[in-house]
C-alpha positions in Angstrom: -35.5 15.2 0.1 -31.9 14.3 -0.8 -29.0 16.8 -0.6 -28.7 18.8 -3.8 -26.1 17.7 -6.3 -22.8 19.5 -6.3 -22.0 21.4 -9.5 -18.6 21.6 -11.0 -17.7 25.0 -9.5 -18.7 23.9 -6.0 -16.8 20.6 -6.5 -13.6 22.4 -7.4 -13.8 24.3 -4.1 -14.1 21.1 -1.9 -11.1 19.8 0.0 -9.3 16.7 -1.4 -9.8 13.6 0.6 -7.0 13.6 3.2 -6.1 9.9 2.7 -6.0 10.1 -1.1 -6.9 7.1 -3.2 -6.6 4.7 -0.2 -7.6 1.1 -0.9 -6.8 -1.2 2.0 -6.6 -5.0 1.3 -7.2 -7.5 4.1 -8.8 -4.7 6.1 -11.0 -6.3 8.8 -10.4 -4.4 12.0 -10.4 -0.8 13.3 -10.3 0.4 16.9 -13.7 1.4 18.4 -13.3 3.9 21.2 -16.5 3.2 23.1 -15.9 5.8 25.8 -15.6 8.5 23.1 -18.8 7.2 21.4 -20.8 7.1 24.7 -19.9 10.7 25.4 -20.5 12.0 21.9 -23.3 14.3 20.9 -24.5 11.5 18.5 -25.0 9.0 21.3 -26.5 11.6 23.8 -28.9 13.3 21.4 -29.7 10.9 18.5 -32.4 8.2 18.6 -31.2 4.6 18.9 -32.3 4.0 15.3 -30.1 6.9 14.1 -27.2 5.7 16.3 -27.4 2.2 14.8 -27.4 3.6 11.2 -24.5 5.9 12.0 -22.5 3.1 13.4 -23.3 1.0 10.3 -22.1 3.8 8.1 -18.7 3.9 10.0 -18.3 0.2 9.1 -19.5 0.5 5.6 -17.0 3.3 4.9 -14.2 0.8 5.7 -15.2 -1.3 2.7 -15.6 1.6 0.2 -13.3 3.1 -2.3 -11.4 5.1 -1.3 -11.4 3.5 2.1 -13.1 5.6 4.7 -15.5 7.4 2.4 -19.2 7.1 1.5 -21.1 7.9 -1.7 -22.8 11.2 -1.7 -25.9 9.7 -3.1 -29.2 8.9 -1.2 -30.0 5.9 -3.4 -26.6 4.2 -2.9 -26.6 5.0 0.8 -30.1 3.6 1.3 -29.1 0.4 -0.5 -25.9 0.0 1.4 -27.9 0.3 4.6 -30.8 -1.8 3.2 -33.2 0.9 4.1 -36.2 2.2 2.2 -35.1 5.4 0.6 -38.0 7.4 2.0 -37.0 6.3 5.6 -33.4 7.0 4.9 -34.2 10.6 3.8 -36.3 11.1 6.9 -33.4 10.0 9.1 -30.9 12.1 7.1 -33.1 15.2 7.5 -33.0 15.0 11.3 -31.0 17.5 13.3 -29.0 14.6 14.7 -29.1 12.4 11.6 -26.8 9.6 10.8 -24.6 11.7 8.5 -23.9 14.3 11.2 -20.2 15.1 11.0 -19.7 13.8 7.5 -18.6 16.4 4.9 -18.0 16.4 1.2 -14.6 15.8 -0.3 -13.1 15.4 -3.7 -11.8 11.9 -4.6 -10.3 12.5 -8.0 -13.2 13.5 -10.2 -15.8 12.2 -7.7 -17.5 13.9 -4.8 -17.8 11.7 -1.7 -18.4 12.0 2.0 -15.7 11.8 4.7 -15.8 11.9 8.5 -12.9 13.3 10.7 -13.3 10.4 13.2 -13.2 7.8 10.5 -10.1 9.4 9.0 -8.4 9.5 12.5 -9.2 5.8 13.1 -7.9 4.9 9.6 -4.7 6.8 10.2 -4.2 4.8 13.4 -4.9 1.6 11.6 -2.3 2.5 8.9 0.3 3.3 11.5 -0.3 0.0 13.3 -0.1 -1.9 10.0 3.2 -0.2 9.1 4.6 -1.1 12.5 3.5 -4.7 12.1 5.0 -4.9 8.6 8.3 -3.3 10.0 8.4 -5.8 12.8 7.6 -8.7 10.5 10.3 -7.5 8.1 12.9 -7.4 10.9 11.9 -10.9 12.1 12.2 -12.2 8.5 15.6 -10.7 8.1 16.8 -12.1 11.4 15.6 -15.6 10.5 17.2 -15.4 7.0 20.6 -14.3 8.5 20.3 -17.1 11.1 19.7 -19.7 8.3 22.6 -18.2 6.3 25.0 -18.5 9.2 23.9 -22.1 9.8 24.3 -22.9 6.1 27.8 -21.4 6.0 28.8 -23.1 9.2 27.8 -26.5 7.6 30.2 -25.7 4.8 33.1 -25.1 7.3 33.0 -21.4 7.8 34.4 -20.6 11.2 32.6 -18.7 14.0 34.9 -15.7 13.7 33.8 -15.1 10.1 30.1 -15.7 11.0 30.3 -13.1 13.7 31.2 -10.5 11.0 27.8 -8.9 10.7 28.8 -6.7 7.8 30.1 -9.7 5.8 27.1 -11.8 6.5 24.6 -9.0 5.5 26.6 -8.4 2.4 26.4 -12.1 1.5 22.7 -12.1 2.3 22.2 -9.1 -0.1 24.0 -10.9 -2.9 21.8 -14.0 -2.4 18.6 -11.7 -2.5 19.8 -10.3 -5.8 20.9 -13.5 -7.4 19.0 -16.4 -5.9 15.3 -16.8 -6.1 13.2 -19.2 -4.1 14.5 -21.4 -1.3 18.2 -21.2 -0.5 19.9 -24.5 -0.8 23.5 -25.7 -0.3 24.4 -24.7 -3.8 23.4 -21.1 -3.1 25.6 -20.9 -0.1 28.5 -22.4 -2.1 28.0 -19.8 -4.8 28.0 -16.9 -2.4 31.1 -18.2 -0.7 32.9 -18.4 -4.0 31.8 -14.8 -4.8 33.0 -13.6 -1.4 36.4 -15.1 -2.0 36.7 -13.7 -5.5 35.6 -10.3 -4.4 37.8 -10.2 -1.3 35.0 -9.8 1.1 36.7 -11.9 3.7 39.6 -9.5 4.1 42.5 -11.6 5.4 42.6 -15.3 4.3 42.6 -16.3 8.0 38.9 -15.3 8.2 37.9 -18.4 6.2 
């Protein structure tokens, strides 16, 4: 038999899903800690059939909405696993069944299933993604400033001025705010004119 449906009162008492309405795009990889798995109660006590289904559920949860959750519904779960529903319910009813460790959470107005290890792995994936994006952002800024200096040098700006990081970053910000698309010579000429008009160079000798 499937797990009884949760009524409204019971649903209100459930914890909210820790990761909220998480929807990851281009999400193709999470770390798999094989040592942890091989020493887990699931690996040591469950049948190999159950272990395979449990592992599949970990992966299926990565593609669900919110990311990291599963539907709390036997029909949907059996179809996601491509299992006959009778066999799925037999596996689920085992002491060491494939849903061991999963618990009900609220996802908005829905009740779904979450697992602490899946949440932990997703938190690690999010942290890694943020670090990659930060590093990529820093590299992009460095390349943009490098091209800006090269463009200004081609217009006759001296190295002393180009070594003024505050000035160059200020000019870069102006270009970000006022020039869309690829920066051409005309864009560098415009920002030079603005810099002179606004007195960004300080003393005239800087340019």
